[in-house]
N, C-alpha and C positions, 0 to 999 in steps of 0.2 A: 504494500500500500504506500502510496505517496503521501507526503504531508498535506497537500491540498485536498486529497481524497479523505483523509482522516478529519481534517478541519471541517469539510462539508458534511461528513457523516455526523460529527458531534453537533454541529449547528442544527442539522435536521432533527436529531433526537431531542435536543434542547427545546426546539420549537414545538415538537409533539408533546413534550412534558411540560410545556408552558413555563420554561425557565426563562426569566426575564434578563438575566445577566449573561455577559459574554463568558464562555468557558473555553479558553484556548487549550489545545492538546498538551501544552507544557504543564498545565496544572495537574493532569493525570500522571505525567512522568514524575513531577516533583512529589506528589502524594505517594506514589509507588515507592520512591526512594526513601521517603520519611517513614513509611510503614515498615519497610525492611529494616531500617536503622532502629526503630522503636522495638522491633522484635529480635534485636541482637544479631542481625546478619553482619558478617564481616565486611569491611569496606572494600576489600578486593573482590568479593562476590558482587557487591552492588556496582562497582566499577565495571565489571564484565557485563552485568545485566543492562546497564545503561549505555554501554559501548564507549565509555570514556577512555581516551588514550592515556591520559595523565591521571595519576592518583590525586593530584592537587585539585582537579576539577570535582572529583567525588567528595573530597574532604569538606567542600563548602556545605554539604548536607549535614555533616557531623558537627559543625560549629555550635549549633543549638541542639541539645539533646533532651530527650525525655519530656518531662512535664512542662518545662518552660516552652518548648517548641509547640506542644499540644495547646497550651494556653494562648500563645500568639496565633496559632493556626485558627483556633475557635473564634478569636476576636475579629479575624478578617474574612473567614469563610463561614 
């Protein structure tokens, strides 16, 4: 699937579900990475699942861990 196809599919599903906010595909990717981290998946595994070439890119997700990240996530989503 291409990124535009994914974007179109998500927009179509959001319209059907009467979701009024924009839901970019990256939100799903970010949420996936955060759930893996919250469930103690190792960073190298997450790096492979996200397709990051550099570990430093994946470590961005690990800067906020656990309850603090959940608290911030709830306040914005």
